[in-house]
C-alpha positions in Angstrom: 8.5 -11.3 18.7 5.2 -13.3 18.7 3.2 -10.2 19.6 5.0 -8.0 17.1 4.2 -10.4 14.3 0.5 -10.5 15.4 0.4 -6.7 15.6 2.1 -6.3 12.2 -0.4 -8.9 10.7 -3.4 -7.0 12.1 -2.0 -3.6 10.8 -1.3 -5.2 7.4 -4.9 -6.5 7.1 -6.4 -3.2 8.2 -4.3 -1.3 5.7 -5.2 -3.7 2.9 -8.9 -3.5 3.5 -9.0 0.3 3.7 -6.6 0.6 0.7 -9.0 -1.4 -1.4 -11.9 0.7 -0.3 -10.0 4.0 -0.8 -7.8 3.2 -3.8 -10.1 1.0 -5.8 -13.6 1.9 -4.9 -13.3 5.6 -4.2 -10.4 6.6 -6.5 -10.9 4.3 -9.5 -14.6 3.5 -9.4 -16.6 6.3 -7.7 -14.5 9.4 -8.4 -12.6 8.0 -11.5 -9.7 10.3 -10.7 -7.8 9.1 -13.8 -10.4 10.7 -16.0 -10.1 14.3 -14.6 -7.3 16.5 -15.9 -6.5 18.0 -12.5 -6.3 14.5 -10.9 -4.1 12.8 -13.4 -0.9 13.4 -11.4 -2.6 12.2 -8.2 -3.6 9.0 -10.0 0.0 8.7 -11.1 1.2 8.9 -7.5 -1.4 6.3 -6.5 -0.2 4.0 -9.4 3.4 4.4 -8.1 2.4 3.6 -4.6 0.4 0.5 -5.7 3.6 -0.8 -7.3 5.7 0.2 -4.4 3.4 -1.7 -2.0 3.6 -4.8 -4.2 7.4 -4.5 -4.1 7.4 -3.9 -0.4 5.2 -6.9 0.2 7.6 -9.1 -1.8 10.9 -7.7 -0.6 10.2 -6.9 3.0 7.2 -9.0 4.2 7.5 -12.2 2.0 11.2 -12.7 1.4 12.0 -12.2 5.0 15.1 -14.4 5.1 16.8 -12.6 2.2 18.6 -9.5 3.5 19.4 -8.2 0.0 15.7 -8.1 -0.8 15.1 -6.4 2.5 17.5 -3.6 1.7 15.8 -3.2 -1.7 12.5 -3.0 0.2 13.9 -0.2 2.4 14.6 1.8 -0.8 11.0 1.2 -1.9 9.7 2.3 1.5 11.7 5.5 1.1 10.3 6.1 -2.4 6.8 5.4 -1.1 7.2 8.1 1.6 8.4 10.6 -1.0 5.5 9.7 -3.3 3.0 10.0 -0.4 4.3 13.5 0.3 3.8 14.4 -3.4 0.4 12.9 -3.3 -0.6 14.9 -0.2 0.8 18.1 -1.7 -1.3 17.9 -5.0 -4.5 16.5 -3.4 -6.1 19.9 -2.7 -5.8 21.0 -6.4 -6.5 17.6 -7.7 -9.9 17.4 -6.1 -11.3 20.8 -7.2 -13.6 19.1 -9.7 -15.5 17.6 -6.7 -15.4 20.6 -4.4 -12.3 19.4 -2.6 -11.4 16.3 -0.6 -14.3 15.3 1.7 -13.3 15.3 5.4 -14.3 11.7 5.8 -12.0 10.7 2.9 -9.2 12.7 4.5 -9.7 10.6 7.7 -9.6 7.4 5.6 -6.3 8.6 4.1 -4.8 9.2 7.5 -5.9 5.7 8.7 -4.8 3.9 5.6 -1.4 5.5 5.7 -1.1 5.1 9.4 -1.8 1.3 9.2 0.5 1.0 6.2 3.5 2.6 7.9 2.8 1.2 11.3 2.8 -2.3 9.9 6.2 -1.5 8.3 7.5 0.1 11.5 6.5 -2.9 13.7 8.1 -5.3 11.2 11.3 -3.2 11.2 11.4 -3.7 15.0 11.3 -7.4 14.4 13.9 -7.5 11.5 16.5 -5.0 12.6 18.5 -5.6 15.8 21.3 -4.0 17.6 24.2 -5.5 19.7 27.7 -4.5 20.8 28.9 -5.0 17.2 26.3 -2.6 15.7 23.2 -3.2 13.6 22.3 -6.7 12.3 19.3 -8.1 10.4 17.3 -11.0 11.9 16.5 -13.6 9.3 15.5 -16.8 11.1 11.8 -16.6 12.1 10.7 -20.2 11.3 10.5 -21.1 15.0 8.1 -18.3 15.7 4.5 -19.5 15.5 2.9 -16.1 14.6 5.4 -15.7 11.8 3.7 -18.5 9.8 0.4 -16.6 10.0 2.1 -13.3 9.1 3.8 -14.9 6.1 0.5 -16.5 5.0 -1.3 -13.2 5.2 1.5 -11.5 3.1 1.4 -14.2 0.5 -2.3 -14.0 0.2 -2.3 -10.2 -0.2 0.2 -10.5 -3.1 -2.2 -11.5 -5.9 -4.6 -8.6 -5.0 -1.7 -6.1 -4.8 -0.6 -7.2 -8.3 -4.1 -6.9 -9.7 -4.6 -3.5 -8.1 -1.3 -2.3 -9.5 -2.2 -3.4 -13.0 -5.7 -2.0 -12.7 -4.1 1.5 -12.0 -2.3 1.2 -15.3 -5.2 -0.5 -17.3 -7.5 2.5 -16.7 -5.2 4.5 -18.9 -6.3 2.3 -21.8 -9.3 3.6 -23.7 -10.5 0.0 -24.5 -10.3 -1.1 -20.9 -11.9 2.1 -19.8 -14.9 1.6 -21.9 -15.6 -1.7 -20.1 -14.6 -0.4 -16.7 -16.9 2.7 -17.0 -19.9 0.4 -17.8 -19.6 -1.2 -14.3 -22.4 0.3 -12.2 -23.1 -0.9 -8.7 -26.5 -0.3 -7.4 -25.2 1.0 -4.0 -23.1 3.9 -5.5 
């Protein structure tokens, strides 16, 4: 289990770093998808996924010892997969204003979603067990050293996940948008 927690931690960090670049920098700042008529539904799917990730972080990765939260998190994971499929389906039409989705951004999407679901899959291997009685949920991870680091990483990701979720909604506000659109980075 030590190695599995370490792998899940690395995948969670990789996902988070790429998700901030893709979801905040590219989608909200550079391309401002929420401003384009054809991209509004794509932005809506990104907003849902931001909230689903926050919920998954809390229910699956942080409240590890509460099996009721875990089962709720599994529902969020299922909803996240469905929303990802919708997002992927509309993306071609959504990006017509910019000549389509750049190949390099498509690769980033593959990586970010790969890291996201791989971190969840590795964690499911840790959490769900099988024995002669059937399926059971592991809950006691306190004696595992790498669990403490994993839990600390998940807890530290939570404020950012909440802020990014709220940011996806705030861009719908004209007043917030007027301030947000004034931000100009010299590099971009």
